[in-house]
C-alpha positions in Angstrom: 111.5 102.8 123.8 108.5 105.1 124.4 105.3 103.0 125.1 102.6 104.3 122.8 99.3 105.0 124.6 96.0 106.5 123.7 97.2 109.9 125.1 99.7 110.0 122.2 96.8 110.2 119.8 94.4 113.0 119.1 90.6 112.4 119.5 87.9 113.8 117.3 84.2 113.5 117.9 82.3 113.1 114.6 78.6 113.9 114.8 76.0 111.4 113.5 72.3 111.1 113.7 72.7 108.6 116.6 75.3 110.6 118.5 79.0 111.3 118.2 81.5 108.7 117.1 84.9 109.3 118.6 88.1 108.5 116.5 91.7 108.8 117.6 94.5 109.5 115.1 98.2 110.5 115.2 98.9 114.2 115.8 100.8 114.7 112.5 97.5 114.7 110.6 96.5 112.8 107.5 97.2 112.8 103.7 94.6 112.7 101.0 96.3 110.0 99.0 96.8 107.2 101.4 94.1 104.7 102.2 92.3 105.1 105.5 92.4 102.3 108.1 89.7 102.4 110.7 90.2 100.0 113.6 87.2 99.2 115.8 88.2 97.5 119.1 86.2 94.9 121.0 84.0 95.3 124.1 85.6 96.6 127.3 89.0 97.0 125.5 91.6 98.8 127.5 92.3 102.4 126.6 95.6 101.6 125.0 94.4 98.7 122.9 95.7 99.2 119.3 97.1 102.6 120.2 100.5 101.5 118.7 98.9 100.5 115.4 99.6 103.8 113.6 103.3 103.4 114.4 103.2 99.8 113.2 101.6 100.7 109.9 103.7 103.7 109.2 103.2 105.3 105.8 101.1 102.4 104.5 97.8 104.2 105.5 96.2 106.9 107.7 95.2 105.1 110.9 92.1 105.9 112.9 91.2 104.1 116.1 87.6 103.7 117.3 86.5 102.2 120.7 83.0 101.0 120.9 80.5 103.7 122.1 80.3 103.7 125.9 83.9 102.4 126.2 86.3 105.4 126.5 83.8 107.2 124.2 80.3 108.6 124.5 77.4 106.1 124.1 75.0 106.5 121.2 71.2 106.0 121.1 71.3 102.6 119.3 73.8 100.4 121.1 73.4 97.4 118.7 75.9 96.2 116.1 73.7 97.6 113.4 73.2 100.9 115.1 77.0 101.4 115.7 77.6 100.4 112.1 75.1 102.9 110.8 76.8 105.7 112.8 80.2 104.6 111.5 79.0 104.6 108.0 77.8 108.2 108.4 81.3 109.2 109.6 82.9 107.4 106.6 80.6 109.0 104.1 81.2 112.5 105.4 84.6 112.7 107.1 86.3 110.4 104.6 84.4 111.3 101.4 86.4 110.4 98.3 88.9 108.3 100.3 89.6 104.5 100.1 88.7 102.9 103.5 89.7 99.6 105.1 87.7 98.5 108.1 89.5 96.5 110.7 87.6 95.1 113.7 88.3 93.0 116.7 85.6 90.7 118.2 82.4 92.8 118.4 84.3 95.5 116.6 84.7 93.0 113.7 80.9 92.5 113.7 80.5 96.3 113.4 83.1 96.4 110.5 81.2 93.7 108.7 77.9 95.4 109.2 79.0 98.7 107.6 77.7 99.3 104.0 79.6 102.1 102.3 80.9 102.4 98.8 84.1 103.8 100.3 85.0 100.6 102.1 87.3 98.5 99.9 88.0 95.7 102.3 87.1 94.4 105.8 89.7 92.7 108.0 87.5 91.0 110.7 89.4 89.4 113.6 87.4 86.8 115.6 83.8 88.0 114.9 81.5 86.0 117.3 78.7 84.9 114.9 76.5 83.3 117.6 76.4 84.6 121.1 74.6 81.9 123.1 77.5 79.4 122.6 80.1 81.8 124.0 80.8 79.8 127.1 84.1 81.5 128.0 82.4 85.0 127.9 78.7 84.9 128.8 79.2 83.9 132.5 81.6 86.8 133.0 79.3 89.3 131.3 76.4 88.0 133.4 78.4 88.6 136.6 79.3 92.1 135.4 75.6 92.9 134.7 74.6 91.5 138.1 77.2 93.6 139.9 75.9 96.8 138.3 72.1 96.6 138.1 71.8 100.4 137.8 74.2 100.8 134.9 71.6 101.4 132.1 74.3 101.9 129.4 75.9 98.5 130.2 72.5 96.9 130.2 71.6 98.4 126.8 74.9 97.3 125.3 74.8 93.7 126.6 71.2 93.3 125.5 71.7 94.9 122.1 74.9 93.1 121.2 74.9 89.8 123.1 71.1 89.3 123.8 72.1 89.2 127.5 69.7 90.4 130.2 69.2 89.7 133.9 66.9 86.9 132.9 69.4 85.0 130.7 70.7 85.1 127.2 69.0 84.7 123.8 71.1 83.7 120.8 72.0 86.7 118.6 73.2 85.4 115.3 75.3 87.5 113.0 75.5 85.3 109.9 73.2 87.8 108.2 76.1 90.3 108.0 77.3 88.3 105.0 74.1 88.8 103.0 73.8 91.1 100.0 76.3 93.4 98.4 79.3 94.0 100.6 83.0 94.6 100.3 85.4 91.6 100.3 86.5 90.4 103.8 89.5 88.7 105.3 88.4 86.9 108.4 91.1 85.9 110.8 90.4 83.4 113.6 92.4 81.6 116.3 93.2 77.9 115.9 92.1 76.9 119.4 88.4 75.8 118.7 85.5 77.1 120.7 83.9 73.8 121.5 83.7 71.8 123.6 83.8 73.8 126.9 86.9 72.9 128.8 89.6 74.2 131.2 92.0 76.5 129.3 94.8 78.9 130.3 93.4 81.5 127.8 90.2 82.1 125.9 89.7 79.9 122.8 88.5 81.2 119.5 84.9 82.4 119.6 84.0 80.5 116.3 83.2 76.8 116.3 83.6 74.5 113.3 80.1 75.2 112.0 80.8 79.0 111.9 84.1 78.4 110.1 82.4 76.1 107.5 79.8 78.8 107.0 82.5 81.4 106.4 84.3 79.2 103.9 81.1 79.0 101.8 80.7 82.8 101.6 81.7 84.5 98.3 84.3 87.2 98.7 85.4 85.9 102.1 88.9 84.6 102.8 89.2 82.7 106.1 92.6 82.5 107.7 93.6 80.7 110.9 96.2 82.2 113.1 98.5 79.4 114.5 98.9 79.3 118.2 96.1 81.9 118.9 92.8 81.9 120.6 90.4 84.8 120.7 93.0 87.4 121.3 94.7 87.1 117.9 96.1 90.6 118.0 98.3 89.8 121.0 98.9 86.1 120.3 99.6 86.3 116.5 100.5 90.0 115.8 102.6 89.3 112.7 99.8 87.4 111.0 97.4 90.3 111.6 100.0 92.9 110.5 100.6 91.1 107.2 96.9 91.0 106.5 96.5 94.7 107.2 99.6 95.7 105.1 98.2 93.5 102.3 94.9 95.3 102.4 96.6 98.7 102.4 98.8 97.7 99.5 95.7 96.7 97.5 93.9 100.0 98.3 97.0 102.2 97.8 97.9 100.7 94.4 96.5 101.7 91.1 94.1 98.7 91.5 92.2 101.2 93.7 91.1 102.8 90.4 88.2 101.1 88.7 89.2 99.0 85.7 88.0 101.7 83.4 90.0 104.4 85.2 93.0 102.1 85.3 92.9 101.7 81.5 92.5 105.5 81.0 95.3 106.2 83.4 97.7 103.8 81.6 97.1 105.7 78.3 97.1 109.2 79.7 100.5 110.7 78.8 102.8 110.5 81.7 104.4 113.7 80.6 101.2 115.7 80.6 101.0 118.6 83.1 97.5 119.9 82.6 94.8 117.1 82.6 91.1 117.7 82.3 89.1 114.7 83.7 85.4 114.0 83.2 84.0 111.2 85.2 83.5 109.8 88.7 86.4 109.3 91.1 88.4 112.3 89.9 90.4 112.6 93.1 91.7 109.0 92.9 92.6 109.6 89.2 94.3 112.9 90.1 96.3 111.2 92.9 97.5 108.5 90.5 98.6 111.1 87.9 100.5 113.2 90.5 102.2 110.1 91.9 103.6 109.3 88.5 104.4 112.9 87.5 104.6 115.5 90.4 104.2 118.2 87.8 100.8 117.0 86.7 97.7 118.9 87.7 94.0 118.2 87.2 92.4 121.4 85.7 88.9 122.6 84.8 90.0 124.8 81.9 92.3 124.4 78.9 94.4 121.3 79.1 97.0 119.3 77.3 95.0 116.1 77.7 91.3 115.5 78.1 90.3 112.2 79.8 86.7 111.0 79.4 85.4 108.1 81.5 82.7 107.7 78.9 82.3 109.5 75.5 79.2 111.7 75.6 76.9 112.0 72.6 77.1 114.7 71.3 80.7 115.4 72.3 79.7 118.9 73.5 82.2 121.0 75.5 85.4 118.9 75.3 87.0 120.1 72.0 87.2 123.6 73.3 89.4 122.5 76.2 92.2 121.2 74.0 94.6 123.2 71.8 95.5 121.9 68.3 97.5 118.7 68.8 96.0 118.1 72.3 95.2 114.5 73.2 91.9 112.9 74.0 91.9 109.6 76.0 88.4 108.1 76.4 86.5 104.9 77.1 83.7 103.5 75.1 81.5 101.4 77.4 80.4 98.0 76.2 77.9 98.4 73.4 77.0 97.0 69.9 79.3 97.8 67.0 76.8 100.3 65.5 76.6 102.4 68.7 80.4 102.3 69.2 80.8 103.3 65.5 78.4 106.2 65.9 80.3 107.5 68.9 83.6 107.3 67.1 82.1 109.1 64.1 81.1 111.9 66.5 84.6 112.2 67.8 86.0 112.3 64.3 83.5 114.8 63.2 84.6 117.2 65.9 88.1 117.4 64.4 89.9 114.6 66.2 92.3 112.1 64.5 91.8 108.7 66.0 95.2 107.2 66.6 94.5 104.1 68.7 91.4 102.1 69.3 92.3 99.3 71.7 90.4 96.7 73.7 89.7 98.0 77.2 92.2 95.8 79.0 94.1 97.4 81.9 97.2 96.2 83.6 98.8 94.4 80.7 102.5 93.5 81.2 102.9 92.3 77.6 101.1 94.0 74.7 101.4 95.0 71.1 99.5 98.2 70.3 100.3 97.9 66.6 98.7 94.5 66.3 95.6 95.2 68.4 94.7 98.7 67.0 91.2 98.5 65.7 91.1 102.1 64.2 91.8 100.9 60.7 89.1 98.3 60.9 86.6 100.9 62.2 87.5 103.3 59.3 86.8 100.4 56.9 83.4 99.7 58.5 84.6 96.5 60.1 84.6 97.1 63.8 84.3 93.7 65.5 81.1 93.2 67.4 82.9 91.3 70.2 85.4 94.1 70.7 82.6 96.7 71.0 80.7 94.4 73.4 83.8 94.2 75.7 84.5 98.0 75.7 87.1 100.1 73.9 89.7 102.6 74.7 90.3 105.6 72.4 93.5 107.6 71.9 92.8 110.6 69.6 94.5 113.9 68.8 92.9 117.2 68.0 94.0 118.1 64.5 97.3 120.0 64.7 98.1 123.2 62.8 100.8 121.4 60.9 100.7 117.7 59.7 102.1 115.5 62.4 105.1 113.1 61.5 104.4 109.4 61.6 104.4 107.9 65.1 107.6 106.2 66.1 107.2 102.4 66.6 109.0 101.1 69.7 109.3 97.4 70.2 110.8 96.3 73.5 111.7 92.6 73.9 112.3 91.3 77.4 114.7 88.3 77.6 115.1 88.5 81.4 111.9 90.2 82.7 112.1 88.8 86.3 113.3 91.4 88.7 113.9 93.8 85.9 110.6 95.8 86.0 112.4 99.2 86.2 114.4 98.5 83.0 111.7 96.6 80.9 108.0 96.4 81.9 107.6 99.8 83.6 109.4 101.8 80.9 107.4 100.1 78.2 104.1 100.9 80.0 105.1 104.5 80.7 106.3 105.1 77.1 103.1 103.5 75.8 101.2 106.5 77.3 102.7 108.8 74.7 100.3 109.2 71.8 103.2 109.7 69.3 104.7 106.4 70.2 103.2 103.0 69.2 104.7 100.5 71.7 104.9 96.8 72.0 106.3 94.9 75.0 107.0 91.2 74.2 108.9 88.3 75.6 112.1 86.9 74.1 110.1 85.2 71.3 109.1 88.5 69.9 107.7 89.3 66.5 108.5 92.6 64.8 105.2 94.5 64.4 104.1 95.2 60.8 104.5 99.0 60.3 104.1 101.7 57.8 107.2 101.9 55.6 107.9 105.5 56.5 107.4 105.1 60.3 110.5 105.4 62.5 111.1 102.1 64.3 113.3 101.1 67.2 113.8 97.6 68.6 115.1 97.4 72.2 116.5 94.1 73.3 116.6 93.7 77.0 119.4 91.4 78.1 119.3 89.0 75.1 120.7 85.6 75.4 124.4 85.2 74.5 124.7 84.3 70.8 127.5 83.4 68.5 128.5 86.0 65.8 126.8 83.9 63.1 123.5 84.1 65.0 123.9 87.8 65.5 124.6 88.3 61.8 121.4 86.5 60.9 119.3 88.4 63.5 120.7 91.8 62.6 120.4 91.1 58.9 116.7 90.4 59.3 116.0 93.5 61.4 118.1 95.9 59.2 116.3 94.6 56.1 113.0 95.3 57.9 114.2 98.8 58.5 114.6 98.7 62.3 117.3 100.3 64.5 118.4 97.9 67.3 119.3 99.0 70.8 120.7 96.7 73.4 119.4 97.4 77.0 121.9 96.2 79.6 122.3 97.5 83.1 124.8 95.2 84.8 128.5 94.3 84.5 129.0 91.2 82.3 131.3 89.8 85.0 128.6 90.0 87.6 126.1 88.4 85.3 128.6 85.5 84.6 129.1 85.0 88.4 125.4 85.0 89.1 124.7 82.4 86.3 127.5 80.2 87.4 129.6 80.8 84.3 132.6 82.0 86.4 134.2 84.7 84.2 132.8 86.8 81.4 134.3 85.8 78.1 135.0 87.6 74.8 131.5 86.9 73.5 130.0 88.5 76.6 131.6 91.8 75.6 131.5 91.6 71.8 127.7 91.5 71.7 127.6 95.2 72.6 129.1 95.9 69.2 126.7 93.8 67.3 123.8 96.3 67.6 123.3 99.9 66.5 123.4 101.4 70.1 123.4 100.5 73.8 121.4 101.9 76.7 122.4 101.4 80.3 122.0 102.8 83.8 125.3 104.2 85.0 128.2 106.2 83.5 130.6 103.5 84.7 128.8 100.8 82.6 128.6 103.2 79.7 132.4 103.6 79.8 132.9 99.9 79.8 130.5 99.3 76.9 132.0 102.1 74.7 135.1 100.0 74.1 132.8 97.9 71.9 130.2 100.4 70.7 130.6 104.2 70.7 126.8 104.7 70.6 126.0 104.4 74.4 123.4 106.4 76.3 122.8 106.4 80.0 119.3 106.5 81.3 119.5 106.4 85.1 117.1 104.2 87.0 114.1 106.2 88.1 111.0 106.1 90.2 107.7 105.4 88.3 105.5 106.7 91.1 106.0 108.6 94.3 104.4 107.8 97.6 102.9 110.7 99.6 105.4 112.9 101.5 107.1 110.8 104.2 106.0 111.0 107.9 107.1 109.1 111.0 107.6 105.4 110.1 107.8 102.4 112.5 111.2 101.3 113.6 111.4 98.5 111.1 114.5 97.7 108.9 114.4 96.5 105.3 116.9 94.5 103.3 116.0 93.2 99.8 118.3 91.8 97.2 119.3 88.8 95.1 122.2 87.2 96.9 124.9 89.8 97.5 127.4 87.4 98.8 129.6 87.2 101.9 130.0 90.9 102.4 126.3 91.4 103.0 126.3 88.5 105.5 129.3 90.1 107.3 127.3 93.4 107.5 124.3 91.6 108.9 126.5 89.9 111.6 128.1 93.3 112.5 124.7 94.6 113.5 124.5 92.4 116.7 125.2 95.2 119.2 122.5 97.4 117.6 120.0 94.5 117.7 120.7 94.0 121.4 120.1 97.8 122.0 116.8 97.7 120.0 115.2 94.3 120.6 111.8 95.7 119.5 113.1 96.6 116.0 111.8 94.2 113.3 113.9 93.2 110.2 112.2 92.4 106.9 114.5 90.5 104.5 113.4 89.8 101.0 115.3 87.3 98.8 118.6 86.7 100.6 118.3 83.8 103.0 122.0 84.0 104.1 121.6 87.6 105.3 118.4 86.7 107.1 120.1 83.8 109.0 123.0 86.1 109.9 120.8 88.6 111.8 121.2 88.0 115.5 117.5 88.6 116.4 114.3 86.6 116.6 112.3 89.7 115.5 112.8 89.2 111.8 110.7 88.0 108.8 112.0 86.3 105.6 110.1 86.8 102.4 110.9 85.1 99.1 111.4 87.2 95.9 108.1 88.8 95.0 106.5 91.1 92.4 107.8 94.7 92.2 104.6 96.3 93.7 104.7 94.0 96.7 108.5 94.6 97.1 107.9 98.4 97.2 105.0 97.9 99.6 107.1 95.9 102.1 109.9 98.5 101.8 107.4 101.4 102.4 106.3 99.9 105.8 109.9 100.3 107.1 111.9 103.3 108.4 115.4 102.2 107.2 116.7 100.3 104.1 120.1 98.6 104.2 122.0 98.3 100.9 125.6 97.0 101.4 127.8 96.5 98.4 131.2 95.0 98.4 134.0 97.4 97.3 134.9 95.7 94.0 135.5 97.4 90.6 132.7 95.4 88.9 130.2 96.3 91.7 131.1 99.9 91.5 129.3 100.0 88.1 125.9 99.1 89.8 123.1 101.6 89.8 121.6 103.4 92.9 118.2 101.9 92.1 117.6 100.7 95.7 118.2 104.2 97.1 115.7 105.7 94.5 113.1 103.1 95.4 113.5 103.6 99.2 113.5 107.4 98.8 110.4 107.3 96.7 108.7 105.6 99.7 110.0 107.9 102.4 112.6 105.3 103.7 116.1 106.2 104.7 118.9 104.3 103.0 122.2 103.3 104.6 124.4 102.3 101.7 128.0 101.6 100.7 130.0 104.4 99.1 131.1 102.2 96.3 127.6 102.6 94.7 125.7 105.2 96.7 128.5 107.7 97.3 127.7 109.4 93.9 124.1 110.0 95.0 123.6 110.0 98.8 124.7 113.1 100.6 125.8 111.7 103.9 123.7 112.9 106.8 121.4 114.8 104.4 119.7 112.3 102.0 120.9 109.1 103.7 123.9 107.6 105.4 127.1 106.1 103.9 128.9 103.2 105.7 132.5 103.5 104.6 133.8 100.4 106.5 132.3 97.3 108.0 132.5 98.8 111.4 130.3 101.7 110.4 127.1 99.8 109.8 126.1 99.1 113.4 126.7 102.7 114.6 124.9 104.2 111.6 121.9 102.0 112.1 121.9 102.9 115.8 122.0 106.5 114.8 119.1 106.2 112.4 116.9 104.2 114.8 117.6 106.4 117.9 117.3 109.9 116.3 113.8 110.0 114.8 113.9 113.7 113.9 117.1 113.3 111.9 115.7 110.2 110.2 112.6 112.1 109.2 114.7 115.0 107.8 116.8 112.6 105.7 113.8 110.7 104.4 112.1 114.0 103.4 115.3 115.3 101.7 115.7 112.1 99.8 112.1 112.0 98.8 112.3 115.6 97.4 115.5 114.6 95.5 113.6 111.8 93.7 110.6 114.0 93.1 112.7 116.7 91.5 115.4 114.7 89.7 114.6 111.0 89.4 111.1 110.5 88.1 110.8 108.4 85.0 108.1 110.8 83.6 110.9 113.5 83.3 113.0 111.1 81.3 110.5 110.2 78.6 111.3 113.2 76.4 115.0 112.5 76.5 114.4 108.8 75.5 112.2 109.8 72.6 114.7 112.4 71.4 117.5 109.8 71.4 115.5 107.2 69.6 114.5 109.7 67.0 118.1 110.8 66.6 119.2 107.1 66.1 116.5 106.8 63.4 117.8 109.9 61.6 121.3 108.5 61.6 120.4 104.9 60.8 122.5 104.9 57.6 125.7 105.7 59.4 124.7 103.3 62.3 124.1 100.5 59.8 127.6 101.1 58.3 129.1 101.0 61.8 127.5 97.7 62.6 128.7 96.2 59.3 132.2 97.2 60.2 132.0 95.5 63.6 130.1 92.3 62.5 132.1 90.6 59.7 130.1 89.5 56.6 126.9 91.3 57.8 126.9 93.3 54.5 126.1 90.1 52.6 
């Protein structure tokens, strides 16, 4: 394996008022949508310290390396922690304007990171910041000897005096506890577990923080203190996986939609995912634009006429905005916290400009479960009864510029999740994306759902995601209730009943497992093979393939790390893991990340592996995105052949190459072009060797798979088809009711 050195990176000198700050970065450039990770090394760090970090972090961020001025870089005029921090802040606010920045510092570099005050910095990861210099018994004598040996080195003298308080006459205690005063970004402080005091003989340097410093850090708001087991001061070398996890976590937080402000997040969630021309008025337009393009690559932020206008705050008077929208165009806007009278006046202004107010919701971003029918305050406002508490908390407005023809009633869509765990792509995420459509009124509820009260003429669709197995009498009762209430019922099911029975310990799927597909108006599923199986019980089946809900930036070189994530896949996956032993011996540096399947983890013949329990979907994708290759073995069984290619779509959306089994992925992956297909057990090791050894080919496949998902497998492109099908079911509800009655005896009564 090529050893990464500083010479593999490209240096750039950024001018500041105090002198140039030199940063190193990979030669393949940067992207505008990833977070920026700036690493500041410690004093007298070797040239290659942290040079490999860009390869380790992969696509999680854009990495930039900074050695302290005077160490492999020009000195600046103020060689104190505060002076270096001021110069670095100038670089951040100019070279990285509009970006989301994470600062990562080692030792004195950690002090510099903590001293920076910039609105762009979202988090600081500070490793072993020495908060009090006089007590640094392992370091001060060595620095004193270095100073005595070079009395003419003015740069060294300025640095040691400015940072450590060390001169030829001795040392004064420079305390850095003040760096935690005032407004500052949240910080993760990572320290070694070998305590600083008392002085003693040791094989390696202990932590540079004593118990008093640690107690101080634990008291600071916004500071999370973490101890690295088995490490002293050199945490990066002695506990690299702990540090890597902290950095990946910080990048995930910055890269996710949580990087938007809460108001922007709420606006984004209600901005139609299908919109292509979006006009945005407010701060942070670049972050909002990046989120919109990640969800829909066809979206663009425009200055002129638009399909959707998004206002971070409704101006008074409304002014320019109406002219930007054609008739029927959507307005998504936030009303900042105010009293009811002020909010009412703003809403009256919007209405007076020719907008129909469709939704007036509490400003609550990030809801997994919601009911927009029940929480809509528009009718209350029209009646002069806008709750003061709602206005005081802030409101979100969805409005439509009056169309040339009267608009039909909005379709009511209620999605009830009976098995939401690990089913985000079939339940929560579709509900949230469909919610963004102004002509849909959506609720996403748990299994104990309540049908929203709706206007009598409004189309209404109830989607039941993996409902519990019920006897025919219970189905008759449930279907009778919803048909009388005027709803069309769709069963969402994306797995073979036999596989579900095996996973739940039932053994074999019985007749009731299959008959339930006939007890509803229609079925939606994820693959043609499942659709064919379900049509034997219900002719109304529609395939909506699993899709990506957002797209990471275009892939670039990723670290040689391999991902496997699945609920237990059984003995076949374990055999595949064991078959990789020769590859693991050839690439001992390659790390494996295994999510969920302990048996596969244990079968991997390497110590360079990490096991993670099942986790939230965003964290799962983030772990995957930090890898180069994803393994997805599937046993060649008829029931398993019905499974979807979701894991390929997820990996491709993150720029990760999939090696998969033909039984599932043969209908999607083009072997050697968008991924690799392992036809037999003996193919897995050689194909993984090929993927790890041939980086250019790996990059080509990752890019081709990413483009395929961008062009053909984004959920935003599927929304119109879903809506059209739901509307068609509603138009045919009379015939569908008759069909259900024919399949479910005595339902007519």
